[in-house]
C-alpha positions, 0 to 999 in steps of 0.5 A: 491338649491343655490340662489345668489339673496338675498331678501333684504328690500329696505332702509327706506325713511326718509324726514326731514326739518331742518329749521334753522342753530341752529337746524342743528348745534344741530343735526350735528355729526362731530365726526363720521368718515363720519359725520352724523345727529341726527334726533329727532323723535318718529320713531323706528329704529334699529342700523345698519339699512340703510336709504335713507335720503331726507333733506331740509336745510333752507327755501330757499335751495333745497333738498339733499339726500343720504344713511346713517346707523342708528348708535344709538337710543334714545328711547321715555321716556328716563329717563334722559330727552334726546330727542327721535330720532336716529343718522345717520352716512352718507355712504359717507363723501364727498357725497351730504348730508355731503357736504350740511350740512357742507356748510350750517353750514359754510354759516351761521357762526354757528359752535357750537351748544349752545345746542346739541342733541348729545355728 
């Protein structure tokens, strides 16, 4: 029997608010090909997992959304003291997520994080 309809689990839905430009800058990963964000979280994710991210940037901004893939994880209780979470690589560098993040960083004039959750 040849079944061309492969059962696939729907992408996990992740909702997060990043309230300040400082936090956004600390989470931002401009070094990825299509840009991305580090999400501080105790949730377990698998590298390669597809997620659908709903993101609220700042207090008065609306929501933006799009898909991304988990590109790395930092486990809880990491021995070097890094914050637990996972990195998301945006599926589209010109999509709503990437554009909203970049616009918010430019608008805030906050281009370099004093601290970073990433590299």
